[in-house]
Wavefront OBJ file of the C-alpha trace (Angstrom):
o trace
v -4.445 -15.291 -17.146
v -6.558 -12.420 -15.777
v -5.125 -8.900 -15.544
v -7.206 -8.339 -12.406
v -5.010 -7.759 -9.366
v -7.851 -6.735 -7.031
v -11.507 -7.735 -7.202
v -13.983 -6.724 -4.503
v -17.652 -7.646 -4.864
v -20.455 -6.387 -2.618
v -17.914 -5.349 -0.016
v -19.495 -4.301 3.274
v -17.830 -3.511 6.591
v -19.832 -2.700 9.691
v -18.176 -1.731 12.966
v -19.729 -1.418 16.403
v -22.677 -3.434 17.665
v -26.281 -3.893 16.576
v -27.370 -0.956 18.713
v -24.922 1.523 17.163
v -23.634 0.116 13.871
v -21.138 2.100 11.798
v -21.339 1.273 8.089
v -17.800 1.982 6.894
v -18.425 0.329 3.494
v -21.772 -0.451 1.920
v -21.828 -2.967 -0.936
v -18.749 -1.720 -2.801
v -17.667 -3.272 -6.112
v -14.035 -2.371 -6.850
v -11.542 -3.781 -9.338
v -7.930 -2.899 -10.092
v -6.060 -4.182 -13.133
v -2.355 -4.881 -13.441
v -0.178 -1.769 -13.708
v -2.792 0.750 -12.536
v -2.094 3.433 -9.953
v -5.408 4.051 -8.228
v -6.013 6.797 -5.677
v -8.841 6.246 -3.205
v -10.052 9.697 -2.206
v -12.801 11.121 -0.065
v -13.439 12.943 3.212
v -12.571 11.492 6.587
v -14.892 8.581 7.323
v -15.665 7.934 3.654
v -14.309 4.376 3.817
v -11.081 4.703 1.828
v -8.741 3.381 4.535
v -11.207 0.621 5.377
v -11.237 -0.464 1.728
v -7.439 -0.395 1.609
v -7.164 -2.510 4.768
v -9.658 -5.062 3.451
v -7.769 -5.341 0.150
v -4.543 -5.865 2.097
v -6.049 -8.546 4.308
v -5.515 -6.452 7.444
v -9.244 -6.609 8.179
v -12.098 -8.894 7.184
v -15.366 -7.826 5.550
v -18.742 -8.136 7.216
v -20.106 -9.203 3.849
v -18.865 -9.495 0.260
v -15.642 -10.892 -1.160
v -12.064 -9.736 -1.719
v -9.597 -11.378 -4.102
v -5.943 -10.411 -4.664
v -4.111 -11.847 -7.663
v -6.792 -14.508 -7.981
v -6.709 -15.601 -4.329
v -9.967 -15.130 -2.433
v -9.075 -13.652 0.948
v -12.358 -14.712 2.572
v -11.288 -18.355 2.308
v -7.905 -17.878 3.979
v -6.990 -18.482 7.621
v -5.038 -15.842 9.533
v -1.762 -17.639 8.862
v -2.628 -17.981 5.163
v -3.473 -14.260 5.030
v -0.125 -13.463 6.607
v 1.588 -15.630 4.008
v -0.253 -13.904 1.159
v 0.795 -10.482 2.473
v 4.402 -11.662 2.628
v 4.313 -13.000 -0.932
v 2.161 -10.531 -2.813
v 1.471 -7.262 -0.987
v 3.730 -4.378 0.030
v 2.550 -1.799 2.562
v 3.529 1.849 3.090
v 1.889 3.547 6.081
v 1.843 7.195 7.099
v 3.583 6.311 10.383
v 6.383 4.492 8.463
v 6.287 1.553 10.961
v 10.054 1.097 10.885
v 11.680 -0.894 13.699
v 13.613 1.673 15.793
v 16.449 -0.639 16.915
v 17.254 -1.809 13.384
v 19.292 0.064 10.789
v 17.746 1.110 7.479
v 19.190 -1.900 5.675
v 18.057 -4.245 8.470
v 14.529 -2.794 8.249
v 14.476 -3.516 4.527
v 15.834 -7.016 5.129
v 13.221 -7.815 7.774
v 10.419 -8.895 5.406
v 12.841 -11.104 3.464
v 13.948 -12.655 6.740
v 10.316 -13.590 7.398
v 10.217 -15.106 3.911
v 13.169 -17.327 4.786
v 15.600 -15.758 2.318
v 19.222 -16.460 3.242
v 21.194 -13.584 4.874
v 23.669 -12.930 2.016
v 20.928 -12.645 -0.604
v 18.602 -10.491 1.469
v 21.449 -8.157 2.466
v 22.495 -7.731 -1.163
v 18.913 -7.092 -2.296
v 18.309 -4.599 0.527
v 21.463 -2.640 -0.322
v 20.543 -2.662 -4.005
v 17.027 -1.275 -3.536
v 18.220 1.369 -1.058
v 20.794 2.473 -3.595
v 18.143 2.635 -6.325
v 16.051 4.904 -4.095
v 18.951 7.247 -3.380
v 19.604 5.905 0.114
v 22.822 4.008 -0.485
v 24.786 6.112 1.981
v 22.403 5.825 4.979
v 21.980 2.048 5.193
v 23.598 1.751 8.623
v 21.596 4.561 10.232
v 18.640 3.843 12.463
v 15.230 5.453 11.864
v 15.786 8.039 14.617
v 18.782 9.344 12.685
v 16.811 9.852 9.469
v 14.559 12.646 8.229
v 10.867 11.976 7.660
v 11.414 11.766 3.922
v 14.284 9.312 4.343
v 12.209 7.153 6.685
v 9.369 7.091 4.162
v 11.807 6.037 1.416
v 13.118 3.239 3.613
v 9.496 2.158 4.148
v 8.992 2.134 0.370
v 12.225 0.142 -0.080
v 10.999 -2.426 2.450
v 7.651 -2.627 0.648
v 9.068 -3.215 -2.845
v 12.197 -5.286 -2.140
v 10.163 -8.510 -2.319
v 8.737 -7.456 -5.721
v 5.076 -7.559 -4.638
v 2.162 -7.819 -7.036
v 0.413 -4.970 -5.212
v 1.648 -1.927 -3.286
v -0.787 -0.335 -0.808
v -0.075 3.127 0.606
v -2.270 4.642 3.336
v -1.942 8.461 3.450
v 1.736 8.237 2.425
v 2.223 12.021 2.331
v 0.562 12.806 5.672
v 3.819 13.497 7.565
v 5.790 15.008 4.670
v 6.272 18.547 3.410
v 5.359 19.437 -0.177
v 8.866 19.019 -1.609
v 9.357 15.609 0.007
v 5.863 14.555 -1.091
v 6.782 15.295 -4.709
v 9.977 13.255 -4.322
v 7.960 10.335 -2.927
v 5.431 10.552 -5.748
v 8.187 10.594 -8.365
v 9.544 7.465 -6.716
v 6.139 5.765 -6.792
v 5.742 6.764 -10.448
v 9.055 5.078 -11.268
v 8.040 1.928 -9.371
v 4.705 1.885 -11.179
v 6.017 2.527 -14.682
v 9.386 0.766 -14.665
v 8.667 -2.158 -12.347
v 5.020 -2.541 -13.327
v 3.892 -2.603 -9.687
v 0.168 -2.029 -9.225
v -0.429 0.733 -6.643
v -3.469 1.682 -4.576
v -3.194 4.741 -2.327
v -5.724 6.054 0.171
v -5.328 9.821 0.413
v -6.976 13.175 0.972
v -3.983 14.979 -0.567
v -4.773 16.575 -3.977
v -1.085 16.297 -4.937
v -1.168 12.515 -4.498
v -4.483 12.268 -6.365
v -2.975 14.242 -9.239
v -0.234 11.659 -9.800
v -2.506 8.619 -9.974
v -3.798 7.259 -13.282
v -7.216 6.573 -11.753
v -9.192 8.337 -9.039
v -11.949 6.655 -7.076
v -13.998 8.958 -4.839
v -15.747 7.416 -1.847
v -18.442 9.022 0.239
v -20.358 7.476 3.140
v -18.997 4.025 2.372
v -19.953 4.010 -1.302
v -18.121 4.781 -4.546
v -19.368 8.147 -5.787
v -17.178 8.419 -8.889
v -14.484 6.449 -10.711
v -12.324 8.363 -13.206
v -9.411 7.283 -15.389
v -6.923 10.145 -15.818
v -5.418 10.356 -19.285
v -2.455 12.558 -18.276
v -1.516 12.323 -14.581
v 0.688 15.080 -13.157
l 1 2 3 4 5 6 7 8 9 10 11 12 13 14 15 16 17 18 19 20 21 22 23 24 25 26 27 28 29 30 31 32 33 34 35 36 37 38 39 40 41 42 43 44 45 46 47 48 49 50 51 52 53 54 55 56 57 58 59 60 61 62 63 64 65 66 67 68 69 70 71 72 73 74 75 76 77 78 79 80 81 82 83 84 85 86 87 88 89 90 91 92 93 94 95 96 97 98 99 100 101 102 103 104 105 106 107 108 109 110 111 112 113 114 115 116 117 118 119 120 121 122 123 124 125 126 127 128 129 130 131 132 133 134 135 136 137 138 139 140 141 142 143 144 145 146 147 148 149 150 151 152 153 154 155 156 157 158 159 160 161 162 163 164 165 166 167 168 169 170 171 172 173 174 175 176 177 178 179 180 181 182 183 184 185 186 187 188 189 190 191 192 193 194 195 196 197 198 199 200 201 202 203 204 205 206 207 208 209 210 211 212 213 214 215 216 217 218 219 220 221 222 223 224 225 226 227 228 229 230 231 232 233
């Protein structure tokens, strides 16, 4: 069985119309193997978030192919893409995307509810992962009652509770102070090393880049450099 979790070949994404095309990605080849923590870096407009969204099946390429855990996303319908995201991909966004009217534990349960997991099991699993992330005492609070760091941890709990093959994080430190960023990165390191979850982050934050085991620099929609880090921070 292949260790490839992500394989992108000739990936191109063009926005706009023929008169004013915007080439967000231009023929990118990108692979991620099981257990890697890859940071996609680069200036604004370099294509890192576009690449992340294509890998996560949140967008479709103009040309080229994307495969996640051996499944070619190009061949999937919208409902099949949704199912793949439910089964194999966890997402952490800079805006957290928590549901305001639900408690922390209900937010974590939500994805499992979509998966059809029975209420007792999903409640137990949600409480367990919140406890593992140091949030065992805030499960009944709603997002508006939590700090930014706590909300981001709840978002991480929701992303990993289904034990995804791949965790995607788009600018995860954007709304956090330095101390909370370091706490989040320590958490991601634990998830990566102890759970074996493959992580891809899109970031402009040098602190986040320093914790990844691999750094891929994009510029103008192309990969400019690809470096494996022997001793991440």
